[in-house]
C-alpha positions in Angstrom: 9.4 24.0 -39.7 8.0 24.6 -35.9 8.0 22.7 -33.4 5.2 22.4 -31.5 5.1 23.0 -27.5 2.6 21.0 -26.0 -0.1 23.3 -23.9 0.5 24.0 -20.0 -3.4 22.0 -19.8 -2.4 18.8 -21.6 -1.5 15.4 -20.4 2.1 15.7 -20.8 2.9 12.2 -22.6 3.6 8.6 -21.1 6.9 7.4 -21.0 6.3 4.2 -24.0 5.9 0.7 -22.5 6.0 1.7 -18.6 3.1 0.0 -17.0 3.3 0.5 -12.9 6.4 -2.8 -12.0 4.2 -5.6 -10.7 7.9 -6.5 -9.3 8.7 -3.3 -7.3 5.2 -3.9 -6.1 6.2 -7.7 -5.3 9.0 -6.9 -3.5 6.8 -4.4 -1.1 4.1 -7.1 -0.7 6.6 -10.2 0.6 8.9 -7.5 2.3 5.4 -6.3 4.4 4.1 -10.9 4.6 8.1 -11.3 5.9 7.6 -8.6 8.8 4.5 -9.4 9.3 5.4 -13.4 10.0 8.8 -13.2 12.2 6.6 -10.6 14.3 4.1 -13.3 14.6 6.4 -15.5 15.2 8.6 -14.1 17.6 5.3 -13.1 19.8 4.5 -16.7 19.8 7.3 -18.0 20.6 7.9 -15.9 24.1 5.0 -16.5 25.3 3.0 -13.2 23.9 0.3 -15.0 21.4 -1.9 -17.8 24.7 -2.3 -21.2 22.6 -6.3 -21.2 21.9 -5.7 -17.6 20.1 -3.2 -18.4 17.7 -6.2 -18.8 15.6 -7.4 -15.3 16.2 -3.8 -13.6 15.4 -3.4 -16.2 12.0 -7.1 -14.6 11.0 -6.3 -11.1 12.1 -2.5 -11.0 10.4 -3.8 -13.1 6.9 -6.8 -10.2 6.8 -4.1 -7.8 7.3 -2.4 -9.3 4.4 -4.7 -9.5 1.9 -6.0 -5.4 3.2 -2.4 -4.8 2.4 -2.6 -5.8 -0.7 -5.0 -4.4 -1.9 -3.3 -0.7 -0.3 0.1 -1.8 -2.3 -2.3 -1.9 -5.5 -3.6 1.1 -5.0 -0.3 2.6 -3.9 0.9 1.6 -6.7 -0.8 3.4 -8.7 2.2 6.3 -7.4 4.4 4.3 -9.8 2.3 4.8 -12.8 3.2 7.8 -15.5 0.1 7.1 -17.4 -2.0 7.4 -14.6 0.2 10.7 -13.1 0.6 12.5 -16.3 -2.2 14.8 -16.8 -1.9 15.8 -12.8 1.6 16.1 -14.0 1.9 20.2 -14.3 -0.3 20.5 -11.1 0.9 20.5 -7.9 -2.3 21.2 -5.8 -3.5 18.0 -8.9 -1.1 15.7 -7.6 -1.5 16.0 -4.1 -5.4 15.6 -3.7 -4.7 13.1 -6.2 -2.1 11.3 -3.9 -4.0 12.3 -1.0 -7.3 10.2 -1.9 -5.1 7.0 -2.6 -4.1 6.9 0.3 -7.6 7.6 1.6 -8.3 4.4 -0.4 -5.8 2.3 1.5 -7.3 3.0 4.5 -10.6 2.5 3.1 -9.5 -0.5 1.9 -8.2 -1.9 5.0 -11.1 -0.4 7.5 -13.7 -2.3 5.0 -11.0 -5.6 5.5 -11.2 -5.0 9.1 -15.0 -4.1 9.5 -15.8 -7.0 7.3 -14.0 -9.5 9.8 -15.2 -8.3 12.8 -18.6 -8.8 11.9 -17.6 -12.4 10.5 -15.9 -13.1 13.8 -19.5 -11.9 16.3 -21.7 -13.3 13.2 -19.1 -16.8 14.0 -20.0 -16.3 18.0 -16.8 -15.0 18.7 -16.2 -13.3 21.5 -14.6 -10.2 23.1 -11.5 -12.0 24.0 -11.3 -13.7 20.7 -12.9 -10.6 17.9 -10.2 -7.8 20.4 -7.1 -10.1 19.4 -8.2 -10.0 15.5 -8.2 -6.7 15.6 -4.5 -5.9 17.5 -3.0 -7.8 15.5 -4.5 -7.0 12.3 -3.8 -3.1 13.2 0.1 -4.7 13.3 -0.1 -6.2 10.8 -1.2 -3.5 8.3 1.7 -1.3 10.7 4.7 -3.1 9.8 3.4 -3.9 6.0 2.5 -0.9 5.6 6.3 1.0 6.9 8.1 -1.9 4.8 5.9 -1.2 1.8 6.0 2.3 1.8 10.5 1.7 2.1 10.1 -0.4 -1.1 8.1 2.5 -2.9 10.4 5.4 -2.0 12.9 3.2 -2.8 11.4 2.7 -5.8 10.4 6.4 -6.4 13.5 7.7 -5.7 15.4 4.9 -8.2 13.1 6.8 -11.0 13.5 10.3 -10.4 17.0 9.6 -10.6 17.1 7.7 -14.5 14.3 10.4 -15.2 16.5 12.5 -17.8 17.1 16.2 -16.6 13.6 18.7 -17.6 14.7 20.9 -19.9 14.9 24.7 -18.2 11.1 26.9 -18.6 11.3 29.9 -20.5 
């Protein structure tokens, strides 16, 4: 009996039991949080953070970590073979999917930042306090993004190294 070849327009079958590795996503977020916390402690210890602004620094760092948790979850979609299967045979579709996931993650960060600024302004915060929140948020979000990009790239490279070689195309 001849073997049935999958149609190139049909999604590739996902590996049985393969899901997004929550441990990898947790490590990525924990690494980002550790670097953000270390940076905040160093900034406070060196006197870069005035005493009255400590609350807004903590709020900005916390808001950035919340935003990064949403972004990490979206970035984790890269690792989900079931979610990528429909696009696996078309590089343009896969690139579009990656771009849309990155844009959605940026949208999450932007939404958290805007909501934080609006909440501070409604609470009567002065410009310096809002600026402290925004600068801390931007710095913490960047540090967290770099840390999570490192962990996710390691997970992707490890997954591709473990994958069996693809059969030669006819």
